[in-house]
C-alpha positions in Angstrom: 31.8 8.2 -21.5 33.8 6.3 -18.9 30.9 6.0 -16.5 29.1 3.2 -18.3 32.0 0.8 -18.5 32.9 1.5 -14.9 29.3 0.9 -13.8 29.1 -2.3 -15.8 32.3 -3.6 -14.2 31.0 -2.9 -10.7 27.8 -4.7 -11.5 29.6 -7.8 -12.8 32.0 -7.7 -9.8 29.1 -7.5 -7.3 27.2 -10.3 -9.1 30.2 -12.6 -9.0 30.6 -11.8 -5.3 26.9 -12.3 -4.9 27.1 -16.1 -5.5 29.3 -16.4 -2.4 26.8 -14.3 -0.4 24.0 -16.6 -1.6 25.6 -19.5 0.1 25.7 -17.5 3.4 22.0 -16.7 3.1 21.1 -20.3 2.3 22.8 -21.5 5.4 21.0 -18.7 7.4 17.7 -19.8 5.9 18.3 -23.4 7.1 19.2 -22.1 10.6 16.0 -20.0 10.8 13.7 -22.9 9.7 12.5 -25.5 12.2 10.4 -28.7 11.8 8.8 -30.9 14.4 6.3 -33.8 14.7 7.6 -35.6 11.6 7.4 -32.4 9.5 3.8 -31.7 10.3 4.8 -28.5 12.1 7.1 -26.1 10.2 8.1 -22.6 11.1 10.4 -20.1 9.3 11.7 -16.7 10.3 12.7 -14.5 7.4 13.0 -10.8 6.7 14.3 -7.9 4.6 16.6 -4.9 5.3 15.6 -1.9 3.3 17.9 1.1 3.1 16.2 4.0 1.4 17.2 7.6 0.4 14.8 10.2 -0.8 15.4 13.7 -2.3 12.3 15.8 -3.0 10.8 19.3 -3.0 8.7 20.7 -0.1 6.0 20.0 0.8 7.0 16.3 0.8 5.0 14.3 -1.7 2.6 11.5 -0.8 2.8 10.1 2.7 6.4 11.1 3.3 6.6 12.9 6.6 9.7 15.1 6.6 10.5 18.8 6.6 13.9 18.3 5.1 14.6 17.6 1.4 16.9 14.7 1.9 15.6 11.7 3.9 17.5 8.6 4.9 15.0 5.9 5.9 16.2 2.4 7.0 13.8 -0.4 7.8 14.1 -4.0 9.2 11.1 -6.3 8.5 10.8 -9.7 10.1 8.3 -12.4 8.8 7.2 -15.4 10.8 5.5 -18.2 8.8 4.2 -21.3 10.6 2.4 -24.3 9.1 0.6 -27.0 11.0 -0.3 -29.8 8.6 -1.9 -28.7 5.3 -4.9 -26.8 6.8 -3.6 -24.4 9.5 -1.2 -21.5 8.7 0.0 -18.5 10.8 1.9 -15.5 9.7 3.2 -12.3 11.3 5.1 -9.2 10.2 7.2 -7.0 12.5 8.9 -3.8 11.5 11.6 -1.7 13.0 11.8 1.7 11.3 11.1 5.4 11.6 7.4 5.1 11.0 5.0 3.2 8.9 5.6 5.7 6.1 9.0 7.3 5.4 9.7 10.0 8.0 12.5 11.7 9.9 11.1 10.6 13.3 12.9 8.3 15.8 13.0 4.6 15.7 9.9 2.5 16.6 8.9 -1.2 16.5 5.5 -2.4 15.4 3.6 -5.6 14.8 2.1 -4.7 11.4 0.5 -8.1 10.6 -0.6 -11.3 12.4 -3.2 -13.7 11.3 -4.4 -17.3 11.5 -5.5 -18.9 8.3 -7.5 -22.2 8.0 -8.0 -24.0 4.7 -10.3 -27.0 5.2 -10.1 -28.3 1.6 -7.0 -29.0 -0.5 -8.5 -27.5 -3.7 -8.5 -24.0 -2.2 -12.3 -23.4 -2.6 -12.5 -21.8 0.9 -10.1 -20.2 3.3 -10.9 -18.4 6.6 -8.5 -15.9 8.1 -8.6 -13.8 11.3 -6.2 -11.2 12.6 -4.5 -8.0 11.3 -3.7 -8.2 7.6 -3.7 -6.4 4.3 -7.0 -5.6 2.5 -8.3 -7.9 -0.1 -9.2 -5.2 -2.7 -7.3 -4.5 -5.9 -4.2 -6.0 -7.4 -1.4 -3.8 -5.9 -1.6 -5.1 -2.3 -0.3 -8.6 -3.1 2.9 -7.1 -4.5 3.3 -4.1 -2.2 6.4 -5.4 -0.2 9.7 -4.0 -1.2 11.1 -7.1 -2.9 8.0 -7.5 -5.1 7.1 -3.9 -5.9 8.9 -2.6 -9.0 8.8 0.9 -7.5 9.9 2.3 -4.2 6.5 4.0 -3.4 2.9 3.1 -3.9 0.5 4.2 -6.7 -1.0 7.7 -6.2 -4.4 6.5 -4.9 -2.7 4.7 -2.0 -0.7 7.7 -0.8 -2.1 11.0 -2.1 -3.5 12.9 0.9 -6.9 14.5 0.3 -9.0 17.0 2.3 -10.7 14.2 4.2 -10.1 14.3 8.0 -10.8 11.3 10.2 -10.3 13.0 13.6 -12.4 16.1 13.1 -15.5 16.9 11.2 -15.5 20.2 9.2 -17.8 23.0 10.5 -18.4 24.5 7.1 -17.7 23.7 3.4 -15.0 26.5 3.3 -13.2 25.0 6.3 -13.3 21.6 4.6 -11.7 23.0 1.4 -9.0 25.2 3.0 -8.1 23.2 6.1 -5.3 21.3 4.3 -3.5 24.6 3.8 -3.5 25.3 7.6 -2.6 21.9 9.1 0.0 19.3 8.6 -0.9 16.7 6.0 -1.0 13.9 8.6 -4.3 15.3 9.8 -5.8 14.1 6.6 -6.3 10.9 4.7 -5.9 9.3 1.2 -8.6 7.1 -0.4 -6.6 4.0 0.6 -3.8 4.2 3.1 -1.2 1.8 1.7 -2.0 -1.9 2.1 -4.5 -1.1 4.9 -3.5 -3.6 7.6 -6.7 -3.3 9.5 -8.0 -6.0 11.9 -10.8 -8.4 11.2 -11.9 -11.6 9.5 -11.8 -12.6 5.8 -12.9 -15.5 3.6 -11.4 -16.3 0.2 -11.1 -19.1 -2.3 -11.0 -20.1 -6.0 -13.8 -21.8 -8.0 -12.6 -22.7 -11.5 -11.6 -19.5 -13.3 -13.1 -17.3 -10.6 -11.6 -16.2 -7.2 -13.3 -14.4 -4.4 -12.4 -12.6 -1.2 -14.5 -10.7 1.4 -13.5 -9.1 4.7 -15.0 -7.4 7.7 -12.5 -5.0 9.2 -12.4 -2.5 12.1 -11.4 0.5 10.0 -12.1 1.9 6.6 -9.7 1.8 3.6 -8.7 5.5 4.2 -7.9 4.9 7.9 -4.5 5.7 9.3 -2.1 3.0 10.6 -2.8 3.9 14.3 -6.5 2.9 13.6 -5.7 -0.6 12.4 -5.1 -2.3 15.8 -8.2 -4.0 17.2 -7.6 -2.6 20.6 -7.6 1.0 19.2 -10.7 0.6 17.1 -13.1 -2.3 17.5 -15.9 -3.6 15.3 -18.5 -1.1 16.5 -18.4 0.5 13.1 -17.1 -2.2 10.7 -16.0 -1.8 7.1 -17.0 -4.4 4.6 -14.8 -5.0 1.5 -14.8 -7.7 -1.2 -13.2 -8.6 -4.5 -14.3 -11.0 -7.3 -11.7 -12.0 -9.9 -11.8 -13.8 -13.2 -8.9 -15.5 -15.0 -9.8 -16.3 -18.6 -6.3 -17.7 -19.2 -2.8 -17.7 -17.7 -2.0 -14.2 -19.1 -5.0 -12.2 -17.9 -6.6 -11.5 -14.6 -9.6 -9.1 -14.0 -11.2 -8.0 -10.8 -13.9 -5.9 -9.3 -13.7 -4.6 -5.7 -16.0 -2.7 -3.4 -15.8 -1.3 0.1 -18.2 0.4 2.5 -17.3 1.7 6.0 -17.4 4.6 8.5 -14.2 6.6 8.2 -14.2 8.8 11.3 -12.3 7.9 14.4 -13.9 7.9 17.8 -12.4 11.3 18.8 -14.4 13.0 15.9 -17.7 12.2 17.5 -18.1 15.4 19.5 -17.5 17.5 16.3 -20.3 15.8 14.4 -23.7 17.6 13.9 -26.1 17.1 16.8 -28.0 13.8 16.7 -25.5 12.1 14.2 -22.9 9.5 14.9 -19.8 8.0 13.2 -21.8 5.4 11.3 -23.8 8.1 9.5 -20.7 9.2 7.5 -19.2 6.5 5.3 -16.5 5.9 2.6 -17.7 4.0 -0.4 -15.1 2.6 -2.9 -15.7 0.8 -6.1 -12.6 -0.5 -7.9 -11.7 -2.3 -11.1 -8.4 -4.0 -11.8 -6.6 -5.9 -14.6 -3.3 -7.5 -15.0 -1.4 -9.1 -18.0 1.8 -11.1 -18.1 3.5 -12.3 -21.2 7.2 -13.5 -21.3 9.2 -10.6 -19.9 6.4 -8.1 -19.7 3.9 -7.5 -16.9 1.2 -4.9 -16.9 -1.2 -3.8 -14.1 -4.0 -1.3 -13.9 -6.5 -0.2 -11.2 -9.4 2.3 -11.3 -11.1 3.6 -8.2 -14.3 5.6 -7.7 -14.7 6.8 -4.1 -17.3 8.8 -2.2 -17.0 10.3 1.2 -20.1 11.5 3.1 -18.8 14.7 4.8 -20.7 16.4 7.6 -22.1 19.9 6.7 -20.7 19.4 3.2 -22.4 16.5 1.4 -20.9 13.9 -0.9 -17.2 14.4 -1.9 -16.3 12.2 -4.9 -13.0 11.3 -6.5 -11.7 9.1 -9.3 -8.2 7.7 -9.4 -6.4 5.3 -11.7 -2.9 4.1 -12.7 -1.3 2.0 -15.4 1.9 0.2 -14.5 4.3 -1.8 -16.6 7.4 -3.8 -15.8 9.8 -5.3 -18.3 12.7 -7.7 -17.5 15.6 -6.9 -19.9 17.7 -9.7 -18.4 17.1 -12.1 -15.5 18.6 -9.5 -13.2 17.8 -6.1 -14.8 14.3 -4.7 -15.1 12.6 -1.3 -15.8 9.2 0.0 -14.8 6.9 2.8 -15.8 3.7 4.0 -14.0 1.2 6.7 -14.9 -1.1 7.9 -12.1 -4.0 10.5 -12.0 -6.6 11.5 -9.5 -9.6 13.8 -10.2 -11.9 15.4 -7.7 -15.6 16.6 -8.0 -17.0 19.9 -7.1 -19.0 20.6 -3.9 -21.1 23.6 -2.8 -18.9 26.2 -1.1 -21.8 27.4 1.2 -22.2 30.7 -0.6 -24.1 29.4 -3.7 -21.0 28.6 -5.7 -19.1 25.4 -6.7 -15.5 24.5 -5.9 -13.3 21.5 -6.3 -12.7 19.8 -2.9 -9.1 18.8 -3.6 -6.7 19.6 -6.4 -6.6 17.3 -9.5 -3.1 16.0 -10.1 -1.1 13.5 -12.1 2.2 11.7 -11.5 4.6 9.7 -13.6 7.0 7.2 -12.0 10.1 5.7 -13.7 12.2 3.0 -12.0 15.0 0.6 -12.7 16.0 -2.4 -10.6 18.9 -4.8 -10.6 19.0 -8.0 -8.6 22.6 -8.8 -7.9 21.6 -12.2 -6.4 18.4 -13.8 -5.2 18.9 -12.0 -1.9 20.1 -8.5 -2.9 18.2 -5.9 -5.0 18.8 -2.2 -5.9 16.2 0.1 -7.2 16.4 3.7 -8.5 13.3 5.9 -9.1 12.4 9.3 -10.4 8.9 10.7 -10.0 7.3 14.0 -11.3 4.0 15.1 -9.9 1.9 18.1 -11.0 -1.4 19.6 -10.0 -3.6 20.3 -13.0 -5.9 22.6 -11.1 -5.4 25.2 -8.4 -1.9 26.6 -8.0 -0.5 24.0 -10.5 2.3 23.1 -8.1 4.8 20.4 -9.1 7.2 18.1 -7.3 10.3 16.1 -8.2 11.3 13.0 -6.3 14.5 11.0 -6.7 14.8 7.8 -4.6 16.9 4.7 -4.2 16.3 1.6 -2.2 18.7 -1.3 -1.4 16.9 -4.4 -0.2 18.6 -7.4 1.4 16.4 -10.4 1.8 17.1 -13.3 4.1 
């Protein structure tokens, strides 16, 4: 009974102290912003420091790469934004962490994003962008960064590892089905790997109540982070993705997305059937998304139908969706709830029977967040995941994330 008053007192004390901290960050922001040529050229360096802690059951859920149940995962992210006039914009994102996804590996530094954006007209009807950047599909990617995401992790479709391999083609249907039980999960792929920072070119714009975006990238939506660099995987086998959105009013936003691309990496080519190449086996994704905002409530939903053309197996289909809601109880305190589910089709097992190619599962995520100031945020999350077919395994995850934005 004494815990709630004590916690309330701590929050109030931190908030009061936070106003002084805000002054420090405001001065830092001014120091990290430069302007030249009469203000025509402006550049700003900003970033976030994320300190995360995870407790989970083995095997680790999603894309978490750890063999221990308690994982400490710090991350420094730096953003560079530069504007030349009103038509040319450049941005870059660099991270120092223990891996693109939470892991117990050693520290590394990466250039996750960099792109040049040109907007010829002021009304936003057309924008051209080239570089390494997040995919245009769906409505989760625009809010995937830690400060904007109400949760600590991604929706299920962006991190649930399936039986798909991009480095090795299966030599039989049974191998395809049972290989995930014999190898580490990082040999396999989800339908969409996080924000999919692949390299390429995109166009986008807004025409009245409609907005559009299309991209040609060097790797499929399911590709792993090491495939996203242009030097690693060029445009020999490009992936095409697009989204068309419709805003009937300020509250609603609807979208339809599609993607088509080869999903195997170059090293898989020797394992393909004779006479076939990487471009013969593709990932097709069709998505629908919707969002709603009214006063303190925000709601998002995405639905994805995906098909992988698998050598010696045939078509492997899956359907995944989630509903997510965020409610602001006060200007500083919010809560969030997300329901996720992914279902898999049957394939021929090579012996005249039918078998599901990955296990159906659902997951529920519950999170709460508190913004002490405009620069400091704390989130707590609990997730429960259960297979609804196969061994019916379940997994509990408890996570916390402290974000400092500067």
